[in-house]
C-alpha positions, 0 to 999 in steps of 0.5 A: 818543820824543816828550815832551809838556810840559804845564808851560806858563808859565801853569800854573806854580803847578799840578803836571801830570805830564809825559806821554811818548807813544811810537809804534812800528813794526810791519812798517813801519807806525807805531802810536800807543801805547794810550790810558790813564786818569789812574789808569793813569798814576798807577800808571805813575809808581809813585804818586810824587805820593802817597808819604808822604801821608795820602790821601783818595779821592773816587770812584764805581763808574765810577772804575776803571783800564783793567783794570777795577780800582776806584781804591779797590782800586788805592790800598788795595792799594798799599804806597806809598799810605796811603789813610785815607778815602773820599768819595762823590758823589751816588749814593754810592761804589757808585752804588746810591743814587737820584738827588736822595736824601741819602746818609749817612756810613758805614763801608765794609764792604769796606775798613773805611774811613770814607765821608764823603757829599758828597750828604747833610748836607754838599755840601762837605767839612768841616774835620773830614773833611779834618783828617787828610788831606794830599791828596784824590784825585778820580777821577770819570767825568763825562758832559760835561753841565753839570747832571750833579753830579759836576763840582759835587762836584769844585768844592765839594771843591776849595774846601774843600781849598784853604781847609784846605790840603789838596792836590787831585789830579785823575785825568783821564778822557775826556769821553764826548761828546768834546772838540769838541761844545759846545752849549746855553745858558750859565748865568745867574749867578742860576741857578747851583746844584749842577746848574749849579756852573760857568759852562759851556755845557750840553754843555761838551766839557771833561775833568774835569781841564781844568775843575779847571785852568780853575777854579783859574786863573780868578778867581771860578769857585771861591767862595772867597777869592783868597788860598785860590784862589791858594795852593791846591795842585792836581795833575792826572794826565792821560790818555795818548793822548786826543784831543779828537776821540775819543768813548768807543768809541775809548778801547776802555774798557767803559762802567760806569754812572755813575749808575742812569739812565746805564747805557749810552752810548746814555743818555750821548748821550740825556741832553743830547738829552731831559733838559731836554725832558721836565722839564715837560709830558707828554713821558717820556724812557724812565726805567724802560725799558732806554733811558733818555733815548732812548725818547720817549712823550707822553701822549695822542699815538700813537707814529705821531703823535709820530714824524711830528712828530719827523721833521718837525723835520729834525734833523741826525744823528737819525732816529726809530723806533717801538719797544716796551720793557718798563718797570720795572713789567713792562708793554710801552710803545710809543714812539719810539726816537731813533737817532743816525745821523750824529755830525758832524751831531748837535747835542746839545741841539737836540731838547730845545728842540723837545720844549718847543715841541711840549709847548706846542703839544700841551698846553692850557693850556701847562705853561709857563704853569701851572708853579708857582714851584718848578717854574720855579726847577728848570727854570731851574737846569737850562736856565740861561737866563732869556731862553729861559724868558721866550720860551717862557712868552710865545710858547708854541707860537709860540716859535722854538728855532732863533734861540736855538740859533744864538745859543748856538752863537755863545756856545759859540764865544766860550767855547771861545776863552776856555778853550782855553788850559786844554785839556790835549789 
């Protein structure tokens, strides 16, 4: 039996459950123990950390244990746990609310518990919401991309809990893009918002528990007083047997849609590839088809023309196929499907910035010179880089994504060096 002790000296004010990782022999072959989630480990430890406390839970439909049971039911059916309130992020606790649409507070018909929306009138839990709680458990499945709002919801929740003296308990989950690939621009301070609440690269390679740990330990990330940050109580329930090299299929877990437009692992990988590239201009990236973020069309361009232009980019790890899918209106749409051919060669955000260059080349006048102030602000909040916007605006079809991609690679290497001390795996 090998014991991994995560009580590093620099984490002395944060409770991180010890993990025991076993290996065993079958016919003389050493076999590693099976991967399990933070919620599984919470169950394995018999919910000791929650006993005698009034507990709230922030979660969504992908908040399941390895057996496919929702964390809501895991906690509600456990005599040792007094679950008194639920909290929902964007899309709500059942994931059936549309993107960017406010969600109201309600009483959950399944459990009879109050559900406080953190994507409605309030983004940050109020003192009244937290008044009856001793601990608030966070079990959210992230997708590894900075602008996906679940980590923003976590930040705001941590801030409120630390200010109100409520313990935060994060049940850790895998980054489905793994713990190695970091990519895209860092975010300028002026563009930080709910779609960019942490100073991270666009693809960040951290687990939600690691982000929580880093933001608790480093001054200035949480927008609260130093006194509240330092006195705030954070506990992390880690995964067992997760490695940074692991992507989602290696966990052997079923993918549960984290939001309406991320129904599959194809969409998870597509999100950083095309989300930014279709934000302005005539590119569409498959929303409303069975392949959101993986299926490209461009108004006025035939699929063969689009495929030829994409092939000419010679992007590592990708190839392109002309395919036809039925959209939500029941019409067949022909376009270009993105095939991820080689994981190790793939640069997650590269395609998006080349899409912007193609938009500037094919649209006259350029969509980037015609954008209004609101569109420019939204674009920059997602991308995060004023320098890229200026370059794109001034150079249009002559812009050079590669020099920016190279610089951002250097920035992410520096970021990894800074945050690696907070890695749990």
